[in-house]
N, C-alpha and C positions, 0 to 999 in steps of 0.2 A: 428374832423374826417370827412373825405369826402370820399364817395364812387364814384369814377370816372367811368364814362361810357367809355368803350373802343371803341365801334363802334356805330356810329349814322348816320341815313340817313336824318333826318329832322332838328333836333336841338340836340345839345350835352347836355344831362340832367345829372347833377351831383346831389347827395343828400348829404347835410351837416347835421351832427349830433351834436346837443347841448345836453350835458349830463344833467341829473337832478341836481338840486341844492336845497338848503333850501328855496330859494325864488320861484323857479319853480320846484316843485317836480315831474317832468315828463320828458320823453325824447321828444325832439323836432326835427323833421326832416324838412328840408327846401330845396326846389329845387333851382337850378340855371341853366340857359340855356333856359328855356321856354321863357324868355323875350328877347332872342337874336334876335328873329324875331317878328314883330308885328302880332297880331291876326287879323282876318278879322271881324271887328266889324260893326254893323249897323250904318247908318247915325246918327250923333250927339252923338255917343258913343266913339269918338276918344280918350277920356281920359282913356279908358279901354283897349287900344291896347296891353299893356304890363302887364304881371302878372307872379307871382311865387306862389308856393303852400307850405303850412305848414300842418303838421299833428303832433298831440301830442299823445304819447303813455305812458302807465303806467310805473312806475319805474322798475317793474319786467320784462319788455319786454326784450327779448334776442336780442341783436344787435351785431352780430359778423359774420365773414366770415363763421365760422362753423355753427352757428345757421341758417344762410341764406340758407344753403343747404336743410332746411326743410321749406316748404311753410307756415307752421303755424306761423313762425316768419318773413318770407320775404314778405308776401303779402302787407303790408303797403308801402314798398319801391317800389314794382312792381306797385301798384296803383298810387303812385306819378308819376312814369315814364310814365305810360300809359296816365294819365290825362294831363301831361305836353306836350306830343306829340299830343294829341287829336285835339286841335284847328288848328294845323299846317297840320296835316294829312287830315282833313276834311274841311279846309278853313272856319273855323267858329271861335267862341270865347267862353270863359268861364268867368263867372262873378258870383257875389253873387246871391244865390238863384237857380242856376242851379243844377240839379240832373242828375246823370248818373248811369245807371244800369251796373252791371257786366254781360255782355252777354244779350241775348234776347230770352227767358225770363231770368230774373236775377238768377244767380247762386252764392252761397257763395264764398267768396274770397279764402277760404282755408277749409280743412276738419274739423277744430276745431272751426268754427264760423258760425253763421247764417247771418252775415253782408254780404250784396250783392249789396248795392247801396251807392253812395257818394253824399253828399250835400256840396256845396261851401258856406261858410259864411265868414264874416269879421274875421280877425285874432285876436279875442278878448282876447285870453290868452297871446298874445304878448303885450309889451308896445305900447302905441299909436304911438310912434315915429317909430315903426317897421312896421306899417301897410302900409306904402307907402314910396318909395324911389325915390326922384327926381334926375335923372341922369343929365339932362340939360333941357333947355326950351322946347325941343321936346319930351322928354321921361321921364315918371314917371311910375315906376313899382308898381303895386298893389299886396299885399300879401293876399291870400285867404286861410282860414282854410278848410281842407278836413275833413268832418264829415261822417264817415261810419255809415250806418244804415241798419236795416233789410228789410225795404221796403215792409212789409207785405201788406199794402194797395195798394202799387204800383203793386205788384205781383197779388193781387186779381183782380184789375181793368184790368190788362193785360190779365189775363186768361178769364175774362168776355168779352173781346173784346173792352173795353173802351179806351185802349191805344194800338197803333200799332207801 
C-alpha cells in the first residue's frame, strides 16, 4: 500500500506501508521521494546526501483513509512527510543522531500522546540489507529510523533558556 502525495512543492513524498508479519510484528512506514534531491551536507559528508525515513508502529495502529481523518492515527505519517521535506526546505541535512522538536517549544504530535520530538537512528529493525540502497556510483540512499520521544529533558532545557 502506498499513500501518494497529490501536491508537492519541494519533493514528492510518498509513504509506503509494509503490514505486520510473523517475522516483523509491527507496521513499517517508509518514505520515498526525500532522496529525489540531494541534501545540503557539510564538507566530507557527501556519502549522506540521500536519505529516506522509516517508522515502525504497533500492530494495533489504525492505518486507513478513515482513521487518518483523526490526528491520533495520522500523526506518524505527517511526521514522516514533514521530516522528509525538512532538509530541502531549509537547505540542510538529516542524519543519525539528529533530533527535531515538534514546534518551538515542543508540542505533542496529537492529543493522545506526549511524544513531541523525533530522533533519527539507524534502521535497526530492518534487515541490514535494507539500511542502504546503492542506486549507482554517485547515489547511495541511507535509511534512517524515526524514533518519537517525549523530550522532557529537551523541553526543560528549552524553558530554562539552555536551548534556543
